N, C-alpha and C positions, 0 to 999 in steps of 0.2 A: 504494500500500500504506500503510495508516494505522497509526500508532503508537498504542498504548493510551493514552498520556498525552495525545495530541492530542485524542482523542474525549472524554476526561475534562475537559480544559480547555473544550471546546465545551459540554459539559453544565453545567459550573460557570457559564459566562457566561449561559446561558439559564435558569438555575435561579431559583426564587422564594424559598423559605424552608425552614428546618429548625431543630430544637432543637439548641443548641450552647452550649458554655461558652467558654473562652478558652485560649490556649497549646496544650499537648499535647492537651487535651480537644477543642479546636476542630479540630485536625488529625484526630483519631480520628473525630469526627462527620462531617467531610467525606468521609473514606474510607468509613465505614460506610454513609452515606446514598446517596452517588453511585456507589460501586463495590462495594457489598455486602462491603466489607472486602478486596477483591482488591488494592487499592493500599495498600502499607505506609504508615502515617501518617508515618513518618520521611521519606518521599519528598516530602512537602509542606513547602515552605519559606516561612515567613512573613517577608518582607523587612522590613516596617516596620508599626507599629501606633500609633494615637493616638486621642484622643477626637474624635468628630465635632463640628465647630464649628457645624453647622446642625441636627443632630438630637440633642436631649438624650437622654442615657441610652444612646446607641449608641457603640460603638467602630468605628473604621475601619481597614482593613488592606489590604495588597497582598501577594500571594504567588505562588509558581510551583510547578510539579510537576516533579520530577526527570525529565530526559530531554526537557523541552520548555521553551524559554526564554520562551514567551508568558505574560505575567503575568495574574492575575485579581484583581479588586478586590472587597471585601466590607464590609458593615456588620453588626455583631452586638452582642448583649448576652448575659446569662446564659441567656436562653430561645430566642432567635431569631438566625438569620443570613440576610442577604439578599445574594446574589451577583449582580453585574451592573453595568450603567451606570445610576446613580441620578441623576435630575434632579428639580428642583422643578417641580411641575405648572404653577404660575402664571408663574414667571419663566423657566423652562427652564434655570435655572442647574445646571451640573454640580456635584453636591455632593461629588464626589471631588477636584475641581480644587485647592482650597486645601491639602488633604492631600498631593497629588502635588507641588505647588509647594514645600511645606515640606520634603518628604523627597526632593526631586529628586536630589540628589547621592548619597544613600544608595541610592536605587532604581537609578540609572544604574550605580553601582559594582557592585551585586549582580547586575544583569542582564548586565553586561559579564563578570563572573566566571563566571556560568552559561554564557554563550555560549562563553567560552574553554574551559571544561571539556568542553562538548559537542563543540566542534571537535576537541579532543584525542582524545576517545573515537571520533569519526568517523575520524580518521587511523588509529587502532589497528585499527578494524574493517576499513578498507580494506587495511591491510597484511596482515591475516589473510586477506582475500579474495585478495590477490595471491599469497600463498604457496600457497593451495589451488588457485587457477586455473592456477598454473604447475606444479602437481604432480598431486594426486589428481583434480582436475576439469579438467585441461588439454583434454580432449575436448569441453568445452562452449564452447571459445573458437575463433573464427575471426579471422584477422589481415588487416588492410588496411595495405599499405605506405604510409608517409607521405612527404611531399615534403621533409622536412628531416632529413638524416642526423645532424645534431648536436642534433636536438630530443629531447624525452622520449617515452617510451612511455606512451600513454594507454589507460585501461581504461574501457569503456562497457558498463554493464549496462542492457539495454533489453528492452522487451516489445513484440512486433509489433502488439498491439491497444491500446497506450497512446497516446492522442492527444498527450500531452506529448512522448513519445519521437518520434513521427512528425514533430512540428514541429522538434524538435531535430535530427533526422537530415536534414531538408530544409534548414533555415536555418543551422545552426551546424556540423554535423559536417563538411561539405566543407572549411571553413576550418581546423578542427581537424586534419584529415588532412593538409592542406597544410603546416601548421606543426609537425607532430610527426614523430618517427622512425617510429612505428608506432602503429596503433590496434588494440587487442585487444577484440573485441566478444563479449559474453556474452549471447545471446538467451535470455530466461527468460519466465516467465508469472506474472501476478498471479491468484490464485485468487479472483476476484470476477466478478460478473455482467458480461457483455459481453466477457469475455476467454476464452471457452470454446475458441476455435480457436487461441489463442496457443501451447499446447504443440506442436501439429502444425506451425504456421507456423515456430516456432523450430527444430524438428527438421528441417524442410525446408531452412532456411538452412544448418544444420550439415552436412546431407547434400550440398548443392551444393558446399560448401567442401571436404568430404572427397573428392569426385569431381574437383574442379578447384581447386587452390590459387591459380590465377591468375584465377579468376572475378571478374567485376565485382560484388563483394559489396555495394557501396553501392546499386547499381541493384537488386540482389536484395532488399535491405532495404526499399527503397521498394515493391517488388512485394509483399513479405510483409506489409507494413502496409496494403495496399489491401484494405479489407473486402470488396470485390466480386470480388476475384481469388481463384479457388479452385484455383490451380496447386499450392498446398501439399498438396492431397490426393494428389498423385502421390508423396509421400514413402513410402519403404519402411516398412511398418508395424512390422517387427521392429526396424529401426534407430530408429524413432521411440519405440517402447516403451522401448528401452534408454536413449535420451537423456532422455526424460521422467523416468525413474526416477532418473537422475543429477541432473537439475535439482531434483527434490524433495529429494534428500539435501543438495544445496548450500543450497537455500532454508531447510532445517531448521536450518542453522547460525545463523540469525537475524542474518545480517550485512547483508542487503539490507533497507533501510528504505523503499524506494520506487524508482520508475523515472521518468525515466532517472537513473542514478547514474554520475557521471563523475569519475574521479580519475587522478592521474599515478602514475608508478612508485614514488614516495615516499609514496603514500597521501594526498597533499593533493588537496583538491577542485579539479577542473579546469573547473568551470562558468564 
């Protein structure tokens, strides 16, 4: 599941040029041209600016977009802005390198602060998810008993058609189960191409757990993520309809930014 800011950063890196000024005007032009004004200009943070030592008449800057710590680099003057990795055609010299070296401490400090802020926001999102999943959306959760009574409770939000989830469940989840008190799994779906069967597969997992709390849910998760296995079609259609409606309501809260999402009982990332 992609965040808006991620796609914007990708667009910025691949972009060629646009008319722009500096300061607030620069932010406004970036927002207007690349997002049709959908992104608030105040969400764009220019970390550092300087004159370009290699290209006369151009300013050089580095910035980030709120919600994404990945920085973008740009060259600009009163008429034009060029965003991307700029190199000298003959020498291959990276024209941003002197600027980055000069402002290294400022850039590292700014990015560290951004990452810290985003980590704090992630913890708060996870805590909100925990509250909802323990109450209003508790029927979207199935539990796997862990091997460590003194360990933490881990929450795993996963999608049966997500290849990253599949690898995590195969390679890392068994060890997580071994070292935790309990793993609470929330099978959801990404509304993107290739995930069309996820809602029914997720519902099938929840139905199996409802019918047998002692079922081998890890094995059933592997089965549900097998694209060639059509056992999920056996799910009760009425039950599936109800669960899918609940999944949509939970996803509408905007708390899930991608799958797999793994956090502990305190909201801290457990990756």
